[in-house]
Structure formats: structure tokens, C-alpha cells
C-alpha positions in Angstrom: -95.1 -119.9 48.0 -97.5 -121.8 50.4 -99.8 -124.4 49.0 -102.8 -122.4 50.5 -101.9 -119.2 48.7 -101.3 -121.0 45.5 -104.8 -122.7 45.7 -106.3 -119.3 46.3 -104.6 -117.8 43.2 -105.6 -120.8 41.1 -109.3 -120.3 42.3 -109.2 -116.6 41.4 -107.9 -117.3 37.9 -109.9 -120.5 37.3 -113.4 -119.4 38.0 -113.6 -116.2 36.0 -111.4 -117.9 33.3 -113.9 -120.7 32.8 -116.8 -118.3 32.7 -115.1 -116.1 30.1 -114.0 -119.2 28.1 -117.6 -120.6 28.2 -119.0 -117.3 27.0 -116.5 -116.8 24.3 -116.9 -120.5 23.1 -120.8 -120.1 23.1 -120.6 -116.9 21.2 -118.4 -118.3 18.7 -120.4 -121.4 18.4 -123.5 -119.4 17.7 -121.7 -117.5 14.9 -121.1 -120.7 13.1 -123.5 -121.7 10.4 -126.4 -123.9 11.7 -125.3 -127.2 10.5 -124.6 -130.3 12.6 -121.5 -131.1 10.7 -119.9 -127.9 11.6 -121.3 -127.3 15.2 -120.9 -130.8 16.5 -117.0 -130.9 16.0 -116.8 -127.4 17.3 -118.6 -127.9 20.5 -116.9 -131.3 21.2 -113.4 -129.5 20.8 -114.4 -126.5 22.8 -115.9 -128.6 25.5 -112.7 -130.5 25.9 -110.1 -127.7 25.2 -110.6 -125.9 28.5 -109.3 -129.0 30.3 -105.6 -128.6 29.4 -105.1 -125.2 30.9 -107.2 -125.9 34.0 -105.2 -129.0 34.5 -101.9 -127.3 34.4 -103.2 -124.6 36.9 -104.5 -127.2 39.4 -101.2 -129.2 39.1 -99.4 -125.9 39.8 -101.6 -125.2 42.9 -101.2 -128.7 44.2 -97.4 -129.0 43.8 -95.5 -129.0 46.9 -93.1 -126.1 47.4 -89.5 -126.8 46.6 -87.4 -127.3 49.7 -84.5 -124.9 50.2 -81.1 -126.3 49.8 -79.4 -126.8 53.1 -76.7 -124.3 53.8 -73.5 -125.3 55.5 -72.9 -123.3 58.6 -70.0 -121.0 58.5 -67.8 -120.5 61.4 -68.0 -117.1 63.1 
């Protein structure tokens, strides 16, 4: 797959995925009891957790395609 196609696929997955993640994390955070001792660690963790799948997706999109192995020519 060409790098340009992979970047487009990553963009199509990443943008709506981050929007959905932010909405879900915010809704879950709002459902927590309103104490700083619970909300602070939750929002710190939720604010960092999205980085790992996004990093994997970006690395996949930036990876160069594997070169096809050279085929020895066969006599006709």
C-alpha cells in the first residue's frame, strides 16, 4: 500500500476516533463523583491514554512499504 493511501486511512480513523474518545472520556468523567481525588487521576489518565493507539496508527501510516523480494529470472 502506498504511503499516501495509508496516511489517508489513518486520518479517516484518527479524527473521528479522537472525537469519540474525547466524548466518551468526558461523559465517563462527568459520571464520577465530584471529588478532586477521583477526577484528577482519571482525567490525567484519560488525557494520556489516547496517545498510545494514535502513536501506533501514525507509525503505521509513516512506515515505508516493504520491498518485494527480487525474483530470479527464469529462462523461457
